[in-house]
C-alpha positions in Angstrom: -13.8 -18.0 15.7 -10.9 -15.6 15.1 -12.8 -14.0 12.0 -15.7 -13.2 13.8 -13.7 -11.7 16.9 -11.9 -9.5 14.4 -14.9 -8.1 13.1 -16.1 -7.0 16.4 -12.9 -6.0 17.5 -12.7 -3.7 14.6 -16.0 -2.2 15.1 -15.5 -1.6 18.8 -12.2 0.2 17.5 -14.4 2.3 15.2 -16.7 3.2 17.9 -14.0 4.1 20.4 -12.4 6.5 17.6 -15.7 8.2 16.7 -16.1 8.8 20.5 -12.7 10.1 20.9 -12.7 12.5 18.2 -16.0 14.5 19.5 -14.1 17.3 20.7 -15.3 19.9 18.4 -19.1 20.0 18.4 -20.5 23.1 16.8 -23.5 24.9 17.8 -24.4 26.2 14.5 -23.8 23.4 12.4 -26.2 20.4 12.3 -24.9 18.4 9.4 -21.8 18.9 7.4 -18.9 17.4 5.6 -15.7 19.5 5.9 -12.9 19.3 3.5 -9.4 20.6 3.7 -6.5 20.3 1.3 -2.8 20.7 1.8 -0.1 20.3 -0.6 3.7 19.8 0.2 6.4 17.7 -1.4 4.3 16.9 -4.6 1.7 15.2 -2.4 -1.8 16.3 -1.4 -3.7 15.2 1.6 -7.4 15.9 1.8 -8.5 15.8 5.5 -12.6 15.1 5.6 -14.5 15.5 9.0 -18.0 14.3 9.0 -20.4 16.2 11.6 -23.9 14.8 12.0 -26.7 15.9 14.7 -24.3 18.7 15.6 -21.6 16.2 16.7 -18.0 15.2 15.1 -18.6 11.6 13.8 -14.9 11.3 12.9 -12.5 12.3 10.2 -10.3 10.5 7.5 -7.2 11.6 5.6 -7.2 10.8 1.7 -4.2 11.1 -0.5 -5.4 11.2 -4.2 -2.9 10.8 -7.0 -2.8 14.0 -9.1 -0.6 15.8 -11.5 1.8 17.8 -9.4 1.1 20.8 -11.7 -2.6 21.0 -10.1 -3.4 23.5 -7.5 -5.0 22.5 -4.4 -8.3 23.8 -5.4 -8.2 21.8 -8.6 -7.6 18.6 -6.7 -10.2 19.3 -4.1 -12.8 19.9 -7.0 -12.1 16.7 -8.7 -12.0 14.8 -5.3 -15.4 16.1 -4.1 -17.0 14.9 -7.5 -15.9 11.5 -7.1 -16.4 11.4 -3.1 -20.2 11.3 -3.4 -20.3 8.7 -6.3 -21.5 6.2 -4.1 -22.8 8.1 -0.7 -25.5 10.8 -0.3 -24.0 14.4 0.6 -25.2 16.1 3.6 -26.9 19.4 3.4 -23.8 21.7 3.9 -20.3 20.9 2.4 -17.3 23.2 3.6 -14.4 23.7 1.9 -10.7 25.1 2.6 -10.6 26.6 -0.8 -12.8 28.2 -3.3 -13.1 25.8 -6.1 -14.1 26.6 -9.8 -17.8 25.8 -10.7 -18.6 26.0 -7.1 -22.3 26.6 -7.8 -22.4 23.9 -10.3 -21.0 21.6 -7.9 -23.6 22.6 -5.4 -26.4 22.0 -8.0 -25.1 18.5 -9.0 -24.9 17.4 -5.4 -28.5 18.8 -4.8 -29.6 16.8 -7.8 -28.1 13.6 -6.3 -29.4 14.3 -2.8 -32.9 15.1 -4.0 -32.8 18.3 -1.7 -30.8 21.4 -1.3 -26.9 21.1 -0.8 -25.1 24.1 0.0 -21.2 24.3 -1.0 -19.3 27.1 1.0 -15.5 28.1 1.6 -16.2 30.1 4.7 -14.0 33.2 5.5 -15.1 33.9 9.2 -17.0 32.6 12.3 -17.6 28.9 13.5 -17.7 27.2 9.9 -14.1 28.8 9.2 -12.9 27.2 12.8 -14.1 24.0 11.5 -12.4 24.4 8.2 -8.9 25.6 9.9 -9.2 22.6 12.4 -9.6 20.1 9.2 -6.8 22.0 7.6 -4.3 21.6 10.5 -5.1 18.0 10.7 -4.3 17.8 6.9 -1.0 19.3 7.4 0.0 17.0 10.1 -1.5 13.9 8.2 0.7 14.9 5.3 3.9 15.5 7.3 3.7 12.0 8.7 2.9 10.5 5.2 6.1 12.5 3.8 8.2 11.3 6.9 7.3 7.8 6.4 7.4 7.6 2.7 11.1 9.3 3.0 12.4 6.7 5.5 10.6 3.8 3.4 12.7 5.3 0.2 15.9 5.2 2.2 15.2 1.6 3.5 14.7 0.7 -0.1 18.0 2.5 -1.2 19.8 0.6 1.2 18.1 -2.6 0.1 19.3 -2.0 -3.3 22.8 -1.5 -2.2 22.9 -4.4 0.1 21.8 -6.7 -2.9 23.4 -5.0 -5.8 20.2 -3.9 -7.3 20.5 -1.2 -10.1 17.9 1.0 -8.4 15.7 1.0 -5.4 13.1 -1.7 -5.8 9.3 -0.4 -6.5 7.7 -4.0 -6.1 9.1 -6.6 -3.7 7.3 -9.9 -3.5 7.9 -12.2 -0.8 7.0 -15.9 -0.5 6.2 -18.2 2.3 4.5 -21.5 2.9 2.4 -22.8 5.6 0.8 -26.0 6.6 -1.1 -27.7 9.4 1.1 -30.8 10.4 1.5 -31.4 6.7 -2.2 -30.8 5.5 -3.9 -27.6 4.3 -0.7 -26.5 2.7 -1.0 -22.9 1.4 1.4 -20.5 -0.3 1.2 -16.7 0.6 2.7 -13.8 -1.3 3.1 -10.2 0.4 4.0 -7.2 -1.7 5.7 -4.0 -0.3 7.1 -1.0 -2.3 7.8 2.9 -1.6 4.3 3.2 0.1 4.9 0.3 2.5 2.9 -3.1 2.5 0.5 -3.1 -0.8 -2.3 -5.5 0.8 -4.7 -5.3 -2.1 -1.7 -7.0 -3.9 -1.3 -9.9 -1.4 -2.2 -13.4 -2.9 -2.6 -16.8 -1.5 -2.2 -20.0 -3.1 -4.0 -23.3 -2.1 -1.7 -26.0 -3.0 -3.3 -28.3 -5.6 -1.0 -30.8 -6.3 -0.3 -34.1 -4.4 3.0 -33.1 -2.4 4.4 -35.1 0.5 3.8 -33.4 4.1 6.2 -30.8 4.7 7.8 -30.8 1.3 8.7 -27.0 1.1 10.4 -27.3 -2.0 7.4 -28.9 -3.8 5.1 -26.2 -2.2 7.4 -23.3 -3.5 7.5 -24.8 -6.7 3.9 -24.9 -7.2 3.6 -21.3 -5.9 6.2 -19.9 -8.2 5.0 -21.7 -11.2 1.5 -20.4 -10.9 2.4 -16.9 -10.1 5.1 -16.4 -12.8 2.9 -18.4 -15.5 0.0 -15.9 -14.7 2.4 -13.0 -15.0 3.6 -14.0 -18.3 0.2 -14.5 -19.5 -1.3 -11.2 -18.2 1.7 -8.9 -18.3 4.3 -10.0 -20.8 7.3 -8.0 -20.8 7.6 -5.6 -23.7 10.7 -4.8 -25.6 10.9 -1.6 -27.6 13.2 -1.2 -30.6 15.6 1.8 -30.1 16.5 1.9 -33.8 19.9 0.2 -33.4 18.8 -3.1 -33.8 19.2 -3.9 -30.2 16.3 -4.1 -27.7 16.0 -1.2 -25.2 15.6 -1.7 -21.5 12.5 -4.0 -20.7 9.5 -2.3 -19.7 6.7 -4.0 -17.8 3.0 -3.7 -19.4 1.3 -3.2 -16.2 3.9 -2.5 -13.6 3.4 -5.9 -11.7 6.7 -7.6 -12.5 8.8 -7.5 -9.1 11.9 -5.8 -9.0 13.1 -8.3 -6.2 11.8 -11.7 -5.0 12.6 -12.8 -1.4 12.2 -16.4 -0.3 12.5 -18.0 3.0 15.6 -20.5 2.7 19.1 -21.0 2.1 21.2 -22.2 -1.2 18.9 -25.2 -1.8 15.7 -23.1 -1.8 17.4 -20.5 -4.0 18.6 -22.8 -6.6 15.3 -24.5 -6.8 13.4 -21.1 -7.2 16.0 -20.1 -9.9 15.4 -23.5 -11.8 11.9 -22.8 -11.5 12.0 -19.3 -13.2 14.7 -20.6 -15.8 12.1 -23.2 -16.9 9.7 -20.4 -17.6 12.4 -18.5 -19.7 12.9 -15.5 -17.0 16.3 -14.9 -16.0 16.1 -11.2 -15.1 14.1 -11.2 -11.7 16.7 -10.7 -8.6 16.1 -13.6 -6.4 17.3 -13.5 -2.6 17.2 -16.4 -0.2 16.9 -15.7 3.3 18.2 -18.4 5.6 17.5 -18.0 9.2 20.5 -18.2 11.9 21.3 -20.8 14.1 18.6 -21.6 16.6 16.4 -19.6 14.2 17.8 -16.3 15.9 16.6 -13.1 14.5 19.4 -10.8 13.4 21.8 -13.9 12.4 20.1 -14.3 8.9 22.5 -15.3 6.0 21.5 -13.8 2.4 22.1 -16.1 -0.6 22.2 -14.8 -4.0 23.4 -16.4 -7.3 26.9 -15.4 -8.2 27.5 -14.1 -4.6 29.2 -15.7 -1.5 26.6 -15.9 1.1 26.6 -12.8 3.4 25.2 -11.0 6.4 24.1 -7.5 7.3 25.3 -5.9 10.5 23.0 -6.7 13.6 21.8 -3.0 14.0 21.5 -2.4 10.0 18.0 -0.6 9.4 17.9 -2.9 6.2 18.2 -6.1 8.2 15.2 -5.0 10.4 13.2 -4.0 7.2 13.7 -7.3 5.8 12.7 -9.2 8.9 9.7 -7.1 8.7 9.1 -8.3 5.1 9.6 -11.9 6.0 7.7 -11.8 9.3 4.5 -10.4 7.3 5.0 -13.0 4.7 4.9 -15.7 7.4 2.1 -14.0 9.2 0.0 -13.8 6.1 0.6 -17.4 5.2 
């Protein structure tokens, strides 16, 4: 019962995290949420610490999307207003910055809680220490986030060079199929981009058609047809006239069209995938087939693209490891 086991595993991990983060247990603060905002590199990190019954009940980092021109205090103010949309506020909210309409915010939170809620930006004492600790955590978390996104962008730039793409892809879709001795066939699609794996965009496709056991071509055909028919319906590509009679570069209605599609297989699978998209009138989505090496050895993958000779990447090339990670995640998910 793997699903139930995973639930209990996650609960145990969460309890362990709560216990391990109880290093700061303030004497004078019984119940409070502590918010600290840090800005760097055009991004904002807000670290939230939760104190209940005088104990640290854990913390979490958030990365709200906000206009780069906004100051940390402005982002923090908007964030807090939304943060308590679906949860009751504690009796004390501590902030790293004075925010505009702080009294009004306290009044709104008090009305929501049905009791008095204080909102403070402390300048000294134990409460200031709590905010400083959250601020340091926010700075470290944002540093890690920026480092990860920078390395991810380097990998995407390398991927664009390797596959001859005009620019680093912002949405990569990877497809894989799985079955149990020919039955219970399912197709999986994973999505990755500058921020890493986008798990909320993953999709499964239960194979509906009467496909012979182990017919990978048939499974791929159904998955790609269903995915791209839906995409054509929900997010048709938009052409904008530039006044010269020629269509300007295509733009996507909702950003959900992939800049790169990776499929598991060699020239046969690639040709089949291209034919499927061509039948739907789609000719501008880059397709790459990844054929495993002899004895399915990692590091000996051969890449197939239309109009190119098959090629390999250097065994120690970070881009190769990146592609392997994408393919392995698709296989795991399927």
